[in-house]
TORRO-592768 format. One record per residue (C-alpha): residue in one letter; chain; x, z, y. Coordinates in Angstrom, 2 decimals, padded with zeros to 5 digits. Example, Ala and Ser with C-alpha at 12.3 -4.5 7.8 and 13.67 -1.06 7.14 Angstrom:
<aa A ch A east 012.30 up 007.80 north -004.50>
<aa S ch A east 013.67 up 007.14 north -001.06>
***
This chain:
<aa X ch A east 000.48 up 017.03 north -025.49>
<aa X ch A east 001.39 up 018.91 north -022.32>
<aa X ch A east -001.70 up 019.22 north -020.09>
<aa X ch A east -001.72 up 018.21 north -016.45>
<aa X ch A east -001.34 up 021.13 north -014.03>
<aa X ch A east -003.17 up 021.19 north -010.69>
<aa X ch A east -000.66 up 021.54 north -007.83>
<aa X ch A east -002.87 up 021.18 north -004.77>
<aa X ch A east -006.28 up 020.11 north -003.50>
<aa X ch A east -007.16 up 018.63 north -000.12>
<aa X ch A east -010.43 up 017.47 north 001.42>
<aa X ch A east -009.95 up 015.08 north 004.32>
<aa X ch A east -012.22 up 012.40 north 005.78>
<aa X ch A east -015.00 up 013.45 north 003.39>
<aa X ch A east -012.77 up 012.76 north 000.37>
<aa X ch A east -011.35 up 015.36 north -002.02>
<aa X ch A east -007.94 up 014.57 north -003.49>
<aa X ch A east -006.20 up 016.57 north -006.20>
<aa X ch A east -002.51 up 016.41 north -007.11>
<aa X ch A east -001.56 up 017.05 north -010.74>
<aa X ch A east 001.76 up 017.25 north -012.58>
<aa X ch A east 002.64 up 016.91 north -016.27>
<aa X ch A east 006.37 up 017.08 north -016.96>
<aa X ch A east 007.96 up 014.40 north -014.77>
<aa X ch A east 004.63 up 012.59 north -014.22>
<aa X ch A east 002.29 up 013.03 north -011.26>
<aa X ch A east -001.31 up 012.00 north -010.76>
<aa X ch A east -003.51 up 011.90 north -007.67>
<aa X ch A east -007.21 up 011.99 north -008.45>
<aa X ch A east -010.13 up 011.42 north -006.13>
<aa X ch A east -013.29 up 013.53 north -006.40>
<aa X ch A east -014.65 up 013.03 north -009.94>
<aa X ch A east -013.62 up 009.40 north -010.36>
<aa X ch A east -010.34 up 009.99 north -012.21>
<aa X ch A east -006.87 up 008.72 north -011.36>
<aa X ch A east -006.42 up 007.07 north -008.00>
<aa X ch A east -002.72 up 006.64 north -008.78>
<aa X ch A east -000.20 up 007.75 north -011.38>
<aa X ch A east 003.59 up 007.82 north -011.15>
<aa X ch A east 003.97 up 006.12 north -014.56>
<aa X ch A east 002.38 up 002.84 north -013.46>
<aa X ch A east 003.79 up 001.34 north -010.28>
<aa X ch A east 005.34 up -002.05 north -011.11>
<aa X ch A east 002.62 up -003.97 north -009.28>
<aa X ch A east 003.09 up -001.77 north -006.20>
<aa X ch A east 006.79 up -002.64 north -006.28>
<aa X ch A east 005.95 up -006.35 north -006.50>
<aa X ch A east 003.57 up -006.01 north -003.54>
<aa X ch A east 006.55 up -005.18 north -001.33>
<aa X ch A east 008.98 up -007.56 north -003.02>
<aa X ch A east 006.73 up -010.57 north -002.42>
<aa X ch A east 006.29 up -009.68 north 001.24>
<aa X ch A east 009.99 up -009.12 north 001.85>
<aa X ch A east 011.01 up -012.36 north 000.15>
<aa X ch A east 008.72 up -014.27 north 002.51>
<aa X ch A east 010.56 up -012.94 north 005.59>
<aa X ch A east 014.06 up -012.57 north 004.15>
<aa X ch A east 015.63 up -014.81 north 006.80>
<aa X ch A east 014.33 up -012.82 north 009.80>
<aa X ch A east 016.50 up -010.56 north 011.94>
<aa X ch A east 015.36 up -006.97 north 012.53>
<aa X ch A east 012.01 up -007.45 north 010.78>
<aa X ch A east 009.11 up -005.14 north 011.59>
<aa X ch A east 007.05 up -004.16 north 008.54>
<aa X ch A east 003.86 up -002.18 north 008.04>
<aa X ch A east 002.91 up -000.41 north 004.82>
<aa X ch A east -000.76 up 000.52 north 004.72>
<aa X ch A east -001.18 up 003.41 north 002.30>
<aa X ch A east 001.75 up 005.63 north 001.33>
<aa X ch A east 000.51 up 006.50 north -002.15>
<aa X ch A east 003.41 up 007.93 north -004.14>
<aa X ch A east 005.96 up 006.02 north -002.07>
<aa X ch A east 006.69 up 003.18 north -004.51>
<aa X ch A east 005.69 up 000.31 north -002.20>
<aa X ch A east 007.70 up 001.84 north 000.64>
<aa X ch A east 010.72 up 002.33 north -001.63>
<aa X ch A east 010.55 up -001.30 north -002.77>
<aa X ch A east 010.25 up -002.53 north 000.82>
<aa X ch A east 013.37 up -000.56 north 001.73>
<aa X ch A east 015.23 up -001.93 north -001.30>
<aa X ch A east 014.41 up -005.51 north -000.29>
<aa X ch A east 015.16 up -005.06 north 003.44>
<aa X ch A east 018.47 up -004.87 north 005.26>
<aa X ch A east 019.67 up -002.16 north 007.63>
<aa X ch A east 018.06 up -003.83 north 010.66>
<aa X ch A east 014.50 up -003.48 north 009.35>
<aa X ch A east 011.97 up -000.98 north 010.68>
<aa X ch A east 009.05 up 000.06 north 008.49>
<aa X ch A east 005.95 up 001.86 north 009.73>
<aa X ch A east 003.87 up 003.65 north 007.10>
<aa X ch A east 000.22 up 004.20 north 008.01>
<aa X ch A east -001.39 up 006.90 north 005.87>
<aa X ch A east -004.80 up 008.29 north 006.75>
<aa X ch A east -004.58 up 011.36 north 004.52>
<aa X ch A east -002.12 up 013.97 north 005.85>
<aa X ch A east -002.09 up 015.62 north 002.42>
<aa X ch A east -000.60 up 012.48 north 000.87>
<aa X ch A east 002.26 up 012.58 north 003.38>
<aa X ch A east 002.75 up 016.30 north 002.77>
<aa X ch A east 002.74 up 015.85 north -001.02>
<aa X ch A east 005.32 up 013.08 north -000.77>
<aa X ch A east 007.64 up 015.34 north 001.19>
<aa X ch A east 007.09 up 018.42 north -000.99>
<aa X ch A east 006.49 up 017.12 north -004.52>
<aa X ch A east 006.54 up 013.34 north -004.96>
<aa X ch A east 009.69 up 012.21 north -003.17>
<aa X ch A east 011.77 up 012.40 north -006.33>
<aa X ch A east 009.71 up 009.81 north -008.23>
<aa X ch A east 010.39 up 007.03 north -005.67>
<aa X ch A east 013.81 up 008.12 north -004.46>
<aa X ch A east 012.75 up 010.00 north -001.30>
<aa X ch A east 011.88 up 006.90 north 000.78>
<aa X ch A east 010.48 up 008.96 north 003.68>
<aa X ch A east 014.01 up 010.25 north 004.33>
<aa X ch A east 015.27 up 006.76 north 005.19>
<aa X ch A east 016.10 up 006.32 north 008.90>
<aa X ch A east 014.34 up 002.94 north 008.90>
<aa X ch A east 010.96 up 004.58 north 008.27>
<aa X ch A east 008.35 up 005.94 north 010.68>
<aa X ch A east 005.14 up 007.59 north 009.49>
<aa X ch A east 001.82 up 007.43 north 011.35>
<aa X ch A east -001.01 up 009.58 north 010.01>
<aa X ch A east -003.58 up 007.04 north 011.12>
<aa X ch A east -005.95 up 004.46 north 009.72>
<aa X ch A east -003.96 up 001.29 north 009.11>
<aa X ch A east -006.73 up -000.68 north 010.85>
<aa X ch A east -005.96 up 001.15 north 014.10>
<aa X ch A east -002.23 up 000.58 north 013.69>
<aa X ch A east -002.82 up -003.16 north 013.30>
<aa X ch A east -005.06 up -003.24 north 016.37>
<aa X ch A east -002.38 up -001.40 north 018.37>
<aa X ch A east 000.41 up -003.84 north 017.37>
<aa X ch A east -000.88 up -007.34 north 017.98>
<aa X ch A east 001.74 up -009.96 north 017.12>
<aa X ch A east 003.94 up -007.02 north 016.12>
<aa X ch A east 004.74 up -007.34 north 012.41>
<aa X ch A east 006.64 up -009.78 north 010.25>
<aa X ch A east 004.98 up -008.36 north 007.13>
<aa X ch A east 002.03 up -006.14 north 006.32>
<aa X ch A east 001.54 up -004.61 north 002.86>
<aa X ch A east -001.87 up -003.11 north 002.10>
<aa X ch A east -002.46 up -000.77 north -000.84>
<aa X ch A east -005.51 up 001.21 north 000.27>
<aa X ch A east -007.89 up 002.59 north -002.35>
<aa X ch A east -008.27 up 000.23 north -005.30>
<aa X ch A east -008.33 up -002.86 north -003.10>
<aa X ch A east -011.19 up -004.73 north -001.44>
<aa X ch A east -013.84 up -002.85 north -003.46>
<aa X ch A east -013.23 up 000.25 north -001.26>
<aa X ch A east -012.73 up 002.82 north -004.01>
<aa X ch A east -012.37 up 005.93 north -001.85>
<aa X ch A east -014.02 up 005.22 north 001.50>
<aa X ch A east -017.04 up 003.03 north 002.13>
<aa X ch A east -015.75 up 001.98 north 005.54>
<aa X ch A east -012.71 up 000.29 north 003.99>
<aa X ch A east -014.90 up -002.80 north 004.26>
<aa X ch A east -013.74 up -002.80 north 007.88>
<aa X ch A east -010.22 up -003.33 north 006.54>
<aa X ch A east -010.96 up -005.94 north 003.89>
<aa X ch A east -013.91 up -007.66 north 005.56>
<aa X ch A east -013.67 up -010.50 north 008.08>
<aa X ch A east -013.12 up -008.16 north 011.02>
<aa X ch A east -010.30 up -006.34 north 009.27>
<aa X ch A east -008.63 up -009.55 north 008.12>
<aa X ch A east -008.78 up -010.97 north 011.63>
<aa X ch A east -007.08 up -007.78 north 012.83>
<aa X ch A east -004.35 up -008.30 north 010.22>
<aa X ch A east -003.91 up -011.92 north 011.27>
<aa X ch A east -003.57 up -010.92 north 014.92>
<aa X ch A east -001.08 up -008.15 north 014.04>
<aa X ch A east 001.27 up -010.63 north 012.34>
<aa X ch A east 003.85 up -012.77 north 014.06>
<aa X ch A east 003.60 up -016.53 north 013.39>
<aa X ch A east 004.63 up -017.17 north 009.81>
<aa X ch A east 004.21 up -013.50 north 008.98>
<aa X ch A east 002.85 up -012.41 north 005.62>
<aa X ch A east 000.08 up -010.09 north 004.47>
<aa X ch A east 000.22 up -008.84 north 000.87>
<aa X ch A east -002.76 up -006.99 north -000.57>
<aa X ch A east -002.91 up -004.96 north -003.81>
<aa X ch A east -006.05 up -004.66 north -005.93>
<aa X ch A east -006.89 up -003.27 north -009.33>
<aa X ch A east -009.23 up -006.23 north -009.86>
<aa X ch A east -009.51 up -009.91 north -008.94>
<aa X ch A east -011.97 up -010.73 north -006.16>
<aa X ch A east -012.80 up -014.36 north -005.46>
<aa X ch A east -014.89 up -013.44 north -002.42>
<aa X ch A east -011.87 up -011.72 north -000.87>
<aa X ch A east -009.74 up -014.81 north -001.47>
<aa X ch A east -012.34 up -016.87 north 000.36>
<aa X ch A east -012.40 up -014.42 north 003.29>
<aa X ch A east -008.62 up -014.63 north 003.62>
<aa X ch A east -008.83 up -018.40 north 003.79>
<aa X ch A east -011.76 up -018.31 north 006.20>
<aa X ch A east -009.82 up -016.36 north 008.84>
<aa X ch A east -006.89 up -018.79 north 008.61>
<aa X ch A east -004.44 up -017.51 north 006.01>
<aa X ch A east -002.65 up -019.72 north 003.50>
<aa X ch A east -003.29 up -017.80 north 000.28>
<aa X ch A east -001.57 up -017.39 north -003.08>
<aa X ch A east -003.03 up -015.04 north -005.69>
<aa X ch A east -000.89 up -013.47 north -008.40>
<aa X ch A east -001.65 up -011.29 north -011.43>
<aa X ch A east 000.99 up -008.64 north -012.12>
<aa X ch A east 001.32 up -006.10 north -014.91>
<aa X ch A east 001.05 up -002.41 north -014.02>
<aa X ch A east 004.19 up -001.69 north -016.08>
<aa X ch A east 007.54 up -003.43 north -015.66>
<aa X ch A east 007.77 up -003.89 north -019.44>
<aa X ch A east 004.69 up -006.16 north -019.18>
<aa X ch A east 002.41 up -003.61 north -020.83>
<aa X ch A east -000.85 up -002.27 north -019.44>
<aa X ch A east -003.46 up -003.73 north -017.16>
<aa X ch A east -002.92 up -006.66 north -014.84>
<aa X ch A east -003.40 up -006.08 north -011.12>
<aa X ch A east -004.03 up -008.64 north -008.40>
<aa X ch A east -001.78 up -009.30 north -005.41>
<aa X ch A east -002.71 up -011.69 north -002.65>
<aa X ch A east 000.09 up -013.25 north -000.59>
<aa X ch A east -001.44 up -014.51 north 002.65>
<aa X ch A east 000.72 up -016.24 north 005.27>
<aa X ch A east -000.23 up -016.70 north 008.90>
***
């Protein structure tokens, strides 16, 4: 088997990320915890965007926010399910992830950062939501491994009550928040409901061919 080859390393916000390549596959790993994401398994990230876009399909010039660029799959799916009038902001805290998408990873998702409908902010998505109250028709969150805060301890501020209230305030009436997680989390479902969202929880395979692990996606409507 061809081994993975280290392409780059970056330490930002007290987190060390490493980008690896093996043939046409890429992997981003965090510190010593193994894969944070892999280009072979992204079906659930695609569905994260598809579910959000379907909820707002009848809106003119929708404003969307993608929290967490990753390898670009959620952004690519949001573009595929949006018309030419849409505008999508991507909030990515790690500048290295943006740089890697432009230099190495663009090919795996079809170069979504090159689309004229996209703007990139190298900021915490929590700040972007606070700065755009009543500003978005849809918000898609794929930060760390979900509400368990895989990479950064302070992601509780995103997935806790304060963060969910910020998301609610950032959405227009009837807007939708979709959240990706590697694992189910009943407490998170209850927090979504507590702040006022109508919530649906779905389990989605990591691979489009229905193989692999199941991931959790929450669809929460204001």
